[in-house]
PyMOL CGO cylinders between C-alpha atoms (Angstrom):
from pymol import cmd
from pymol.cgo import CYLINDER

trace = [
    CYLINDER, 17.82, 1.39, 5.71, 21.19, 3.08, 5.93, 0.3, 1, 1, 1, 1, 1, 1,
    CYLINDER, 21.19, 3.08, 5.93, 22.43, 5.23, 8.80, 0.3, 1, 1, 1, 1, 1, 1,
    CYLINDER, 22.43, 5.23, 8.80, 20.70, 8.61, 8.92, 0.3, 1, 1, 1, 1, 1, 1,
    CYLINDER, 20.70, 8.61, 8.92, 22.97, 11.19, 10.60, 0.3, 1, 1, 1, 1, 1, 1,
    CYLINDER, 22.97, 11.19, 10.60, 20.28, 13.89, 10.50, 0.3, 1, 1, 1, 1, 1, 1,
    CYLINDER, 20.28, 13.89, 10.50, 17.92, 11.91, 12.71, 0.3, 1, 1, 1, 1, 1, 1,
    CYLINDER, 17.92, 11.91, 12.71, 15.84, 10.67, 9.80, 0.3, 1, 1, 1, 1, 1, 1,
    CYLINDER, 15.84, 10.67, 9.80, 14.49, 14.06, 8.77, 0.3, 1, 1, 1, 1, 1, 1,
    CYLINDER, 14.49, 14.06, 8.77, 15.71, 13.47, 5.20, 0.3, 1, 1, 1, 1, 1, 1,
    CYLINDER, 15.71, 13.47, 5.20, 13.83, 10.20, 4.83, 0.3, 1, 1, 1, 1, 1, 1,
    CYLINDER, 13.83, 10.20, 4.83, 11.42, 10.07, 1.92, 0.3, 1, 1, 1, 1, 1, 1,
    CYLINDER, 11.42, 10.07, 1.92, 8.54, 7.75, 1.08, 0.3, 1, 1, 1, 1, 1, 1,
    CYLINDER, 8.54, 7.75, 1.08, 10.74, 5.85, -1.34, 0.3, 1, 1, 1, 1, 1, 1,
    CYLINDER, 10.74, 5.85, -1.34, 13.40, 5.24, 1.34, 0.3, 1, 1, 1, 1, 1, 1,
    CYLINDER, 13.40, 5.24, 1.34, 10.80, 4.30, 3.93, 0.3, 1, 1, 1, 1, 1, 1,
    CYLINDER, 10.80, 4.30, 3.93, 8.93, 1.66, 1.91, 0.3, 1, 1, 1, 1, 1, 1,
    CYLINDER, 8.93, 1.66, 1.91, 9.89, -1.92, 2.53, 0.3, 1, 1, 1, 1, 1, 1,
    CYLINDER, 9.89, -1.92, 2.53, 10.31, -3.34, -0.96, 0.3, 1, 1, 1, 1, 1, 1,
    CYLINDER, 10.31, -3.34, -0.96, 9.44, -2.94, -4.62, 0.3, 1, 1, 1, 1, 1, 1,
    CYLINDER, 9.44, -2.94, -4.62, 5.79, -3.03, -5.57, 0.3, 1, 1, 1, 1, 1, 1,
    CYLINDER, 5.79, -3.03, -5.57, 3.82, -6.22, -5.90, 0.3, 1, 1, 1, 1, 1, 1,
    CYLINDER, 3.82, -6.22, -5.90, 0.69, -5.28, -7.84, 0.3, 1, 1, 1, 1, 1, 1,
    CYLINDER, 0.69, -5.28, -7.84, -2.52, -6.91, -9.02, 0.3, 1, 1, 1, 1, 1, 1,
    CYLINDER, -2.52, -6.91, -9.02, -4.96, -6.14, -11.82, 0.3, 1, 1, 1, 1, 1, 1,
    CYLINDER, -4.96, -6.14, -11.82, -8.52, -5.03, -11.03, 0.3, 1, 1, 1, 1, 1, 1,
    CYLINDER, -8.52, -5.03, -11.03, -9.80, -8.32, -12.51, 0.3, 1, 1, 1, 1, 1, 1,
    CYLINDER, -9.80, -8.32, -12.51, -7.83, -10.41, -10.00, 0.3, 1, 1, 1, 1, 1, 1,
    CYLINDER, -7.83, -10.41, -10.00, -10.06, -12.59, -7.84, 0.3, 1, 1, 1, 1, 1, 1,
    CYLINDER, -10.06, -12.59, -7.84, -9.98, -11.76, -4.14, 0.3, 1, 1, 1, 1, 1, 1,
    CYLINDER, -9.98, -11.76, -4.14, -8.83, -15.26, -3.16, 0.3, 1, 1, 1, 1, 1, 1,
    CYLINDER, -8.83, -15.26, -3.16, -5.87, -14.95, -5.55, 0.3, 1, 1, 1, 1, 1, 1,
    CYLINDER, -5.87, -14.95, -5.55, -4.94, -11.54, -4.14, 0.3, 1, 1, 1, 1, 1, 1,
    CYLINDER, -4.94, -11.54, -4.14, -5.09, -12.94, -0.60, 0.3, 1, 1, 1, 1, 1, 1,
    CYLINDER, -5.09, -12.94, -0.60, -2.78, -15.79, -1.65, 0.3, 1, 1, 1, 1, 1, 1,
    CYLINDER, -2.78, -15.79, -1.65, -0.30, -13.24, -3.06, 0.3, 1, 1, 1, 1, 1, 1,
    CYLINDER, -0.30, -13.24, -3.06, -0.50, -11.28, 0.20, 0.3, 1, 1, 1, 1, 1, 1,
    CYLINDER, -0.50, -11.28, 0.20, 0.10, -14.43, 2.23, 0.3, 1, 1, 1, 1, 1, 1,
    CYLINDER, 0.10, -14.43, 2.23, 2.99, -15.62, 0.04, 0.3, 1, 1, 1, 1, 1, 1,
    CYLINDER, 2.99, -15.62, 0.04, 4.71, -12.22, 0.15, 0.3, 1, 1, 1, 1, 1, 1,
    CYLINDER, 4.71, -12.22, 0.15, 3.70, -11.36, 3.74, 0.3, 1, 1, 1, 1, 1, 1,
    CYLINDER, 3.70, -11.36, 3.74, 1.91, -8.20, 2.61, 0.3, 1, 1, 1, 1, 1, 1,
    CYLINDER, 1.91, -8.20, 2.61, -1.23, -6.48, 3.82, 0.3, 1, 1, 1, 1, 1, 1,
    CYLINDER, -1.23, -6.48, 3.82, -1.68, -4.07, 0.89, 0.3, 1, 1, 1, 1, 1, 1,
    CYLINDER, -1.68, -4.07, 0.89, -1.54, -4.41, -2.90, 0.3, 1, 1, 1, 1, 1, 1,
    CYLINDER, -1.54, -4.41, -2.90, -1.71, -1.59, -5.43, 0.3, 1, 1, 1, 1, 1, 1,
    CYLINDER, -1.71, -1.59, -5.43, -4.33, -2.28, -8.08, 0.3, 1, 1, 1, 1, 1, 1,
    CYLINDER, -4.33, -2.28, -8.08, -2.88, -1.36, -11.48, 0.3, 1, 1, 1, 1, 1, 1,
    CYLINDER, -2.88, -1.36, -11.48, -4.27, -1.43, -15.02, 0.3, 1, 1, 1, 1, 1, 1,
    CYLINDER, -4.27, -1.43, -15.02, -2.37, -0.29, -18.11, 0.3, 1, 1, 1, 1, 1, 1,
    CYLINDER, -2.37, -0.29, -18.11, 0.38, 1.11, -15.89, 0.3, 1, 1, 1, 1, 1, 1,
    CYLINDER, 0.38, 1.11, -15.89, -2.02, 3.32, -13.92, 0.3, 1, 1, 1, 1, 1, 1,
    CYLINDER, -2.02, 3.32, -13.92, -2.74, 2.83, -10.22, 0.3, 1, 1, 1, 1, 1, 1,
    CYLINDER, -2.74, 2.83, -10.22, -6.51, 2.60, -9.78, 0.3, 1, 1, 1, 1, 1, 1,
    CYLINDER, -6.51, 2.60, -9.78, -6.66, 1.74, -6.10, 0.3, 1, 1, 1, 1, 1, 1,
    CYLINDER, -6.66, 1.74, -6.10, -5.10, 0.07, -3.08, 0.3, 1, 1, 1, 1, 1, 1,
    CYLINDER, -5.10, 0.07, -3.08, -6.34, -3.30, -1.84, 0.3, 1, 1, 1, 1, 1, 1,
    CYLINDER, -6.34, -3.30, -1.84, -6.22, -3.73, 1.92, 0.3, 1, 1, 1, 1, 1, 1,
    CYLINDER, -6.22, -3.73, 1.92, -6.13, -7.26, 3.31, 0.3, 1, 1, 1, 1, 1, 1,
    CYLINDER, -6.13, -7.26, 3.31, -8.78, -6.44, 5.89, 0.3, 1, 1, 1, 1, 1, 1,
    CYLINDER, -8.78, -6.44, 5.89, -11.15, -5.13, 3.17, 0.3, 1, 1, 1, 1, 1, 1,
    CYLINDER, -11.15, -5.13, 3.17, -10.64, -8.24, 1.03, 0.3, 1, 1, 1, 1, 1, 1,
    CYLINDER, -10.64, -8.24, 1.03, -11.30, -10.55, 3.97, 0.3, 1, 1, 1, 1, 1, 1,
    CYLINDER, -11.30, -10.55, 3.97, -14.45, -8.63, 4.94, 0.3, 1, 1, 1, 1, 1, 1,
    CYLINDER, -14.45, -8.63, 4.94, -15.75, -8.76, 1.35, 0.3, 1, 1, 1, 1, 1, 1,
    CYLINDER, -15.75, -8.76, 1.35, -15.01, -12.47, 1.16, 0.3, 1, 1, 1, 1, 1, 1,
    CYLINDER, -15.01, -12.47, 1.16, -16.92, -13.09, 4.39, 0.3, 1, 1, 1, 1, 1, 1,
    CYLINDER, -16.92, -13.09, 4.39, -19.92, -11.08, 3.15, 0.3, 1, 1, 1, 1, 1, 1,
    CYLINDER, -19.92, -11.08, 3.15, -19.98, -12.90, -0.18, 0.3, 1, 1, 1, 1, 1, 1,
    CYLINDER, -19.98, -12.90, -0.18, -19.37, -16.42, 1.09, 0.3, 1, 1, 1, 1, 1, 1,
    CYLINDER, -19.37, -16.42, 1.09, -22.60, -17.76, -0.40, 0.3, 1, 1, 1, 1, 1, 1,
    CYLINDER, -22.60, -17.76, -0.40, -22.38, -15.96, -3.72, 0.3, 1, 1, 1, 1, 1, 1,
    CYLINDER, -22.38, -15.96, -3.72, -21.46, -17.82, -6.89, 0.3, 1, 1, 1, 1, 1, 1,
    CYLINDER, -21.46, -17.82, -6.89, -20.23, -14.62, -8.60, 0.3, 1, 1, 1, 1, 1, 1,
    CYLINDER, -20.23, -14.62, -8.60, -16.48, -14.03, -8.74, 0.3, 1, 1, 1, 1, 1, 1,
    CYLINDER, -16.48, -14.03, -8.74, -15.32, -11.41, -6.27, 0.3, 1, 1, 1, 1, 1, 1,
    CYLINDER, -15.32, -11.41, -6.27, -12.80, -9.09, -7.93, 0.3, 1, 1, 1, 1, 1, 1,
    CYLINDER, -12.80, -9.09, -7.93, -10.20, -6.83, -6.30, 0.3, 1, 1, 1, 1, 1, 1,
    CYLINDER, -10.20, -6.83, -6.30, -11.13, -3.86, -8.50, 0.3, 1, 1, 1, 1, 1, 1,
    CYLINDER, -11.13, -3.86, -8.50, -14.58, -3.65, -6.93, 0.3, 1, 1, 1, 1, 1, 1,
    CYLINDER, -14.58, -3.65, -6.93, -13.22, -3.70, -3.37, 0.3, 1, 1, 1, 1, 1, 1,
    CYLINDER, -13.22, -3.70, -3.37, -10.00, -1.68, -3.44, 0.3, 1, 1, 1, 1, 1, 1,
    CYLINDER, -10.00, -1.68, -3.44, -9.91, 1.84, -2.02, 0.3, 1, 1, 1, 1, 1, 1,
    CYLINDER, -9.91, 1.84, -2.02, -10.31, 4.35, -4.83, 0.3, 1, 1, 1, 1, 1, 1,
    CYLINDER, -10.31, 4.35, -4.83, -8.68, 6.68, -5.46, 0.3, 1, 1, 1, 1, 1, 1,
    CYLINDER, -8.68, 6.68, -5.46, -5.64, 5.10, -3.86, 0.3, 1, 1, 1, 1, 1, 1,
    CYLINDER, -5.64, 5.10, -3.86, -4.12, 6.88, -0.90, 0.3, 1, 1, 1, 1, 1, 1,
    CYLINDER, -4.12, 6.88, -0.90, -0.82, 7.88, -2.46, 0.3, 1, 1, 1, 1, 1, 1,
    CYLINDER, -0.82, 7.88, -2.46, 2.30, 10.03, -2.17, 0.3, 1, 1, 1, 1, 1, 1,
    CYLINDER, 2.30, 10.03, -2.17, 5.17, 10.92, -4.46, 0.3, 1, 1, 1, 1, 1, 1,
    CYLINDER, 5.17, 10.92, -4.46, 8.52, 9.21, -3.98, 0.3, 1, 1, 1, 1, 1, 1,
    CYLINDER, 8.52, 9.21, -3.98, 10.18, 12.33, -2.50, 0.3, 1, 1, 1, 1, 1, 1,
    CYLINDER, 10.18, 12.33, -2.50, 7.46, 13.03, 0.09, 0.3, 1, 1, 1, 1, 1, 1,
    CYLINDER, 7.46, 13.03, 0.09, 9.06, 13.47, 3.51, 0.3, 1, 1, 1, 1, 1, 1,
    CYLINDER, 9.06, 13.47, 3.51, 8.41, 11.16, 6.43, 0.3, 1, 1, 1, 1, 1, 1,
    CYLINDER, 8.41, 11.16, 6.43, 6.57, 13.91, 8.31, 0.3, 1, 1, 1, 1, 1, 1,
    CYLINDER, 6.57, 13.91, 8.31, 4.20, 14.52, 5.39, 0.3, 1, 1, 1, 1, 1, 1,
    CYLINDER, 4.20, 14.52, 5.39, 3.73, 10.75, 4.87, 0.3, 1, 1, 1, 1, 1, 1,
    CYLINDER, 3.73, 10.75, 4.87, 2.63, 10.46, 8.51, 0.3, 1, 1, 1, 1, 1, 1,
    CYLINDER, 2.63, 10.46, 8.51, 0.30, 13.48, 8.20, 0.3, 1, 1, 1, 1, 1, 1,
    CYLINDER, 0.30, 13.48, 8.20, -1.35, 12.04, 5.09, 0.3, 1, 1, 1, 1, 1, 1,
    CYLINDER, -1.35, 12.04, 5.09, -1.83, 8.68, 6.83, 0.3, 1, 1, 1, 1, 1, 1,
    CYLINDER, -1.83, 8.68, 6.83, -3.60, 10.43, 9.70, 0.3, 1, 1, 1, 1, 1, 1,
    CYLINDER, -3.60, 10.43, 9.70, -5.70, 12.64, 7.42, 0.3, 1, 1, 1, 1, 1, 1,
    CYLINDER, -5.70, 12.64, 7.42, -6.71, 9.75, 5.13, 0.3, 1, 1, 1, 1, 1, 1,
    CYLINDER, -6.71, 9.75, 5.13, -7.16, 7.34, 8.07, 0.3, 1, 1, 1, 1, 1, 1,
    CYLINDER, -7.16, 7.34, 8.07, -4.96, 4.90, 6.20, 0.3, 1, 1, 1, 1, 1, 1,
    CYLINDER, -4.96, 4.90, 6.20, -2.07, 2.77, 7.45, 0.3, 1, 1, 1, 1, 1, 1,
    CYLINDER, -2.07, 2.77, 7.45, -0.61, 2.50, 3.94, 0.3, 1, 1, 1, 1, 1, 1,
    CYLINDER, -0.61, 2.50, 3.94, 0.08, 4.76, 0.96, 0.3, 1, 1, 1, 1, 1, 1,
    CYLINDER, 0.08, 4.76, 0.96, 1.07, 3.92, -2.60, 0.3, 1, 1, 1, 1, 1, 1,
    CYLINDER, 1.07, 3.92, -2.60, 4.42, 5.48, -3.52, 0.3, 1, 1, 1, 1, 1, 1,
    CYLINDER, 4.42, 5.48, -3.52, 4.38, 6.94, -7.04, 0.3, 1, 1, 1, 1, 1, 1,
    CYLINDER, 4.38, 6.94, -7.04, 6.98, 8.28, -9.43, 0.3, 1, 1, 1, 1, 1, 1,
    CYLINDER, 6.98, 8.28, -9.43, 5.48, 9.96, -12.46, 0.3, 1, 1, 1, 1, 1, 1,
    CYLINDER, 5.48, 9.96, -12.46, 2.34, 7.87, -12.10, 0.3, 1, 1, 1, 1, 1, 1,
    CYLINDER, 2.34, 7.87, -12.10, 4.36, 4.63, -11.90, 0.3, 1, 1, 1, 1, 1, 1,
    CYLINDER, 4.36, 4.63, -11.90, 3.94, 2.54, -8.73, 0.3, 1, 1, 1, 1, 1, 1,
    CYLINDER, 3.94, 2.54, -8.73, 7.22, 2.11, -6.84, 0.3, 1, 1, 1, 1, 1, 1,
    CYLINDER, 7.22, 2.11, -6.84, 5.79, 0.39, -3.78, 0.3, 1, 1, 1, 1, 1, 1,
    CYLINDER, 5.79, 0.39, -3.78, 3.77, 0.89, -0.62, 0.3, 1, 1, 1, 1, 1, 1,
    CYLINDER, 3.77, 0.89, -0.62, 4.84, 2.73, 2.52, 0.3, 1, 1, 1, 1, 1, 1,
    CYLINDER, 4.84, 2.73, 2.52, 3.11, 1.59, 5.70, 0.3, 1, 1, 1, 1, 1, 1,
    CYLINDER, 3.11, 1.59, 5.70, 2.64, 2.98, 9.18, 0.3, 1, 1, 1, 1, 1, 1,
    CYLINDER, 2.64, 2.98, 9.18, 5.02, 0.26, 10.37, 0.3, 1, 1, 1, 1, 1, 1,
    CYLINDER, 5.02, 0.26, 10.37, 7.68, 1.61, 8.01, 0.3, 1, 1, 1, 1, 1, 1,
    CYLINDER, 7.68, 1.61, 8.01, 7.25, 5.07, 9.57, 0.3, 1, 1, 1, 1, 1, 1,
    CYLINDER, 7.25, 5.07, 9.57, 7.37, 3.68, 13.12, 0.3, 1, 1, 1, 1, 1, 1,
    CYLINDER, 7.37, 3.68, 13.12, 10.53, 1.68, 12.34, 0.3, 1, 1, 1, 1, 1, 1,
    CYLINDER, 10.53, 1.68, 12.34, 12.23, 4.78, 10.96, 0.3, 1, 1, 1, 1, 1, 1,
    CYLINDER, 12.23, 4.78, 10.96, 11.37, 6.77, 14.09, 0.3, 1, 1, 1, 1, 1, 1,
    CYLINDER, 11.37, 6.77, 14.09, 12.72, 3.97, 16.29, 0.3, 1, 1, 1, 1, 1, 1,
    CYLINDER, 12.72, 3.97, 16.29, 15.96, 3.83, 14.27, 0.3, 1, 1, 1, 1, 1, 1,
    CYLINDER, 15.96, 3.83, 14.27, 16.59, 7.50, 13.59, 0.3, 1, 1, 1, 1, 1, 1,
    CYLINDER, 16.59, 7.50, 13.59, 14.39, 9.51, 15.86, 0.3, 1, 1, 1, 1, 1, 1,
]
cmd.load_cgo(trace, "trace")
């Protein structure tokens, strides 16, 4: 993040998010999604089909579902576990509004959208870092 002379008040969801989106399809198996999360050091993955965000997969939800289904022979798919509709904001949503939505939705992550296209994920940690850096 670049220097913010205004104390960070001009920060938007797009500027806050850590990196470009890593997404999965709803038909992705949970174990595969967890491997992607581990490889990329992520805790959230937007679930996208035909360019449309259907949900947001949280690592904790995937792990819980995997534990519950440990004796099942049926494939466990991300699309059946992800949070729907996805907690989301537009790219130009301010940091203050991002934080308010996180509190209201009881979510530590929000999908960042631009015209329906997934740009990435902004997390509570991203917001905390920005406050520490810019006030």
